[in-house]
C-alpha positions as CSV (number, residue, x, y, z in Angstrom):
1,M,-0.1,0.0,-0.1
2,K,1.5,3.2,-1.1
3,N,0.8,6.4,0.8
4,Q,1.0,9.7,-0.9
5,N,2.1,11.6,2.1
6,S,5.8,12.6,2.3
7,I,7.6,12.5,5.4
8,I,11.4,13.5,6.1
9,V,13.1,11.7,9.1
10,L,15.7,14.3,10.2
11,G,18.3,12.6,12.3
12,A,18.0,9.3,10.7
13,S,20.4,6.6,11.7
14,P,21.6,3.4,10.1
15,N,21.9,2.0,13.7
16,P,19.0,-0.5,14.3
17,S,19.0,0.4,17.9
18,R,18.2,4.0,17.3
19,T,14.7,5.3,17.7
20,S,15.0,7.2,14.1
21,Y,15.8,4.1,12.6
22,L,12.8,2.2,14.1
23,A,10.5,5.3,13.1
24,A,11.6,5.3,9.6
25,K,10.9,1.5,9.2
26,V,7.4,2.1,10.7
27,L,6.7,4.7,8.4
28,L,8.1,2.8,5.3
29,Q,6.0,-0.3,6.5
30,K,2.9,2.1,6.5
31,G,3.6,3.1,2.9
32,Y,4.6,6.6,3.4
33,N,7.1,8.3,0.9
34,V,10.1,8.7,3.3
35,K,13.2,10.7,2.9
36,A,16.1,10.2,5.7
37,I,18.7,12.7,6.4
38,G,21.3,12.0,9.2
39,N,24.8,12.6,10.3
40,K,26.1,9.3,8.6
41,T,25.1,7.9,5.4
42,G,23.7,4.3,5.3
43,K,20.7,2.5,4.8
44,I,17.3,1.6,6.5
45,D,16.2,-1.3,4.5
46,Q,16.2,-0.1,1.0
47,L,16.0,3.6,2.1
48,N,19.2,5.6,1.7
49,I,20.2,7.9,4.3
50,S,21.9,11.2,3.2
51,N,24.2,13.3,5.1
52,E,23.8,16.4,3.0
53,I,21.1,19.0,3.3
54,P,19.2,19.1,0.0
55,T,19.5,22.3,-2.1
56,T,16.3,21.7,-4.1
57,I,12.8,21.2,-3.0
58,N,11.2,18.8,-5.4
59,N,8.1,17.7,-3.7
60,K,5.6,18.9,-1.3
61,V,6.5,17.7,2.2
62,D,3.5,16.8,4.5
63,A,5.8,16.3,7.7
64,I,9.1,16.3,9.1
65,T,9.9,14.3,12.2
66,I,12.8,15.4,14.0
67,F,15.3,13.1,16.0
68,L,18.0,15.7,16.8
69,K,18.8,17.6,19.9
70,P,18.0,21.5,19.6
71,E,21.5,22.5,19.2
72,R,22.0,20.1,16.2
73,Q,19.0,21.5,14.4
74,K,20.3,25.0,13.8
75,K,21.9,24.1,10.5
76,Y,18.8,22.7,9.3
77,Y,16.4,25.8,10.1
78,E,16.5,27.2,6.6
79,Y,16.0,23.9,4.9
80,I,13.0,23.0,7.3
81,L,11.3,26.4,7.0
82,N,11.8,26.7,3.2
83,L,10.1,23.1,2.9
84,N,7.0,24.7,4.5
85,P,5.7,21.3,5.7
86,T,2.2,20.9,7.1
87,S,3.7,19.7,10.3
88,I,6.9,19.2,12.5
89,I,7.0,16.4,14.9
90,F,9.3,16.9,17.8
91,N,10.1,13.7,19.3
92,P,10.9,13.5,22.8
93,G,14.1,15.3,23.7
94,T,14.1,17.4,20.4
95,E,11.6,20.2,21.6
96,N,13.2,23.4,20.4
97,P,11.5,26.7,21.3
98,E,13.4,28.7,18.9
99,L,12.6,26.6,15.9
100,I,9.0,26.2,17.3
101,Q,8.4,29.9,17.3
102,M,10.0,30.3,13.8
103,A,7.5,27.4,12.5
104,E,4.4,28.8,14.2
105,N,5.3,32.1,12.5
106,K,4.8,30.3,9.1
107,K,1.7,28.6,10.4
108,I,3.3,25.3,10.5
109,N,1.6,22.8,12.9
110,I,3.8,21.7,15.7
111,I,3.4,18.4,17.2
112,S,5.4,17.1,20.4
113,C,5.1,13.4,20.5
114,C,6.8,10.0,19.7
115,T,6.5,9.3,15.9
116,I,6.4,5.4,16.8
117,A,3.6,6.1,19.4
118,M,1.5,8.3,16.9
119,S,1.7,5.5,14.3
120,A,0.8,2.8,16.8
121,V,-2.4,4.7,17.7
122,G,-3.2,5.6,14.1
123,M,-2.3,9.3,14.2
124,L,0.0,8.6,11.3
């Protein structure tokens, strides 16, 4: 089943014990169009993890789910805000008042919740 919704996993890891890895797998299993960006290249199943910030925006992004501590998010601010996603999901420990304020100013929906939990209860 292919889902037309596009989600970026920011802070994706090729390490199977990391929450970002598990979240990406769950999203892929649910049929989402997933893009993974992290500090290291690698794979989550057949999904490639890029360690570069894309310079072009090709598709509409419905959501960005963040798995980076606030201080590691700064270099992605411009990219995130230029994507103008419908929602940004701040997973536990990633809440960032500065980015939240910038996103709210652009009318981006802010969600503070675990991506895996949201998926388990049908919110994703």
